[in-house]
C-alpha positions, 0 to 999 in steps of 0.5 A: 370609632364605633363604626370601625369596631362594627366593621371589624366585628363584621369582618370577624363574623364573615371570616368565621362563616367562610372558613369554619369548615376548614379550621374544624376539619383540619383540627378534628383530623389532628385530634383524631390522630392524637387519639389514634396514637393514644389507642382510643379508637372511639374518639379517633373515629368520631373526630376523623368523621367530623374532619372528613365531613367538614373538609368535604364541604370545603372541597365542594365549595372550591370545586364550585368556584372552579367549575364556574370558570370553565365551560361545559362539559368541563365544569360539570366534570369538576363538580362530579369528580369532587362529589365522588372523590371523597367517597371513593377515597374513604371506601378504598382505604376501608377496602385495603383492610380486606388484605388481612380481613376479607369480610371488610369487602361486605362493609364496602359494598354496604357503603356503596348502596348506603350512599344512594339510600342516604342521598335519596331518603335522608337528604331528599326526604329531610329537605323536602319535608322541611321545605314542605312545612315552610312552603306547602308545595314546591315545584321542580323540573319533572324532567330532571327526576324522570331522567335520574330515576330512569338512570338509577333503575337501569343501574340497579337492574345491572347490579342485579346480574352478579347477585343473581349469578351468586345464587346459582351454581356459578363459580367465583371466577364467573361472578368476578368476570360478570362483576368486571363486565358490569363495572365496564358497562356502568362506566360506559353508561356514565359517559353517555349520560354525561353527554346527554346532560351537558350536550344534548339535553341540558334543559332536562337538568336546570340547576342553580349553583351550589353556593356556600350557605352563609355567603349566599345568604349574606350576598342576598341580604346585601343586594336587597339593602343596596350595600353590596360589598366585595367578596373577600373569600380567598378562594375567589381570588385564586386562579385555576391552578391555585383552585386545583391545588387547593382541592388536592390539598384538602383531599390529601388531608381527608385521606389522612383522616380516612385512614384513621376512620378506616383503621379504628372504625373497623376495629370498633365495629367488630368490638361492638358487633355493629352489623355490616348494614349499619357500618355502611350507613355510618360511612355513607352519612359521613360522606354525604353530611355536607350535601345534607346541610346544603340541601336543607338550606336550599329547600328552606330558600324554596330552591327544590330544583337544587335539592333534586339535582344534589340528591339524584345527581349524587346518587347516580355518580355514587354508583356509576363512577364509584363502582368501576373505580373501586373495581379497578383499584381492588384489582390493582391491589390484589383484592377480590371485589365482586358486585354480588350485593345481598338481597337487602341492599339490592331490594332497598336500592330498587324500592328507593328508586321506585319511591323517588319516582312516585314522589317526584314524577309530577314536578311538585313536592310536599312535606308528606312525600318527604316524610315518606322517604324518611319513614323508608330510611328508618325502616331500612335502618332497623332491618340493617341492625338485625340483618 
């Protein structure tokens, strides 16, 4: 009798661990809609952010299962697309507000750059700091960070082009044309990088799969004890079509939450005088929060290679895919969207890449290097408040 009760308790515990993000995400977005209808923008924005973050984790987990069943380069493509799609949806829905309020475009630009700032300084910095406290020093493939920092440096330099032109006596049409050409170059660059990463130089990007935090921990414990049980995670039993359908369903729900977040969030920012820089940071943190949790757990398990792949890989995709796709969507929506970022955004991006290069070039990390990234982020946040 006691054994049966214990098994039931164990199943309930595993059920909560496996599906908490789905229930929290859906319920939070429903609550956000309720507050939106009641005219309580602050509560609606908060619950929408929680829902988006929770369901983003669900999307990444289902995409991981799908990618494990596909051969390269399709597996990498699925993971890449799932990582960037939530950010694109969130930024595009915010961008649609520019039809009536053109200043919203600056918030979207801030969100693009802030995604990289958060990935490379908060995610990487916090994970390296906490991992360094536990293991003193952690090792990773230095070729990975070398390749990614090179990619990000070239990308940052490309984004400088429209910004430099905007400082001269060039017309708006010239800046729009330059922005369009830069977005095309970024997309071409991404395709070349995809071939480099999945075909010709796969050894540069040795990574471990991004398994669910609780299930990975449980499986490791069961393996050590010799009491390994069948995985009851429902998405493991789906075929490829079912997994793809699940991803689209989660993304559709996220889109509803993103609409509330965009509508009420923009109004809230104007009401309280929140700067464009801080608005961009808030958007980035909402989009990146699931990856931050995953990276911290990986660092504490001495999987710093996975942390580097998540932080730098996500940063690369955030620019190389997000910028061209948003440019295309803005054009189709009749919205003027150019890549003339302000000096703070470009400067912070370039300095972040340089800092990441210096802290990861030897293939070893420690808590001091993690703290360096966190210090940089806090300094950037202070400037963003008053800029």
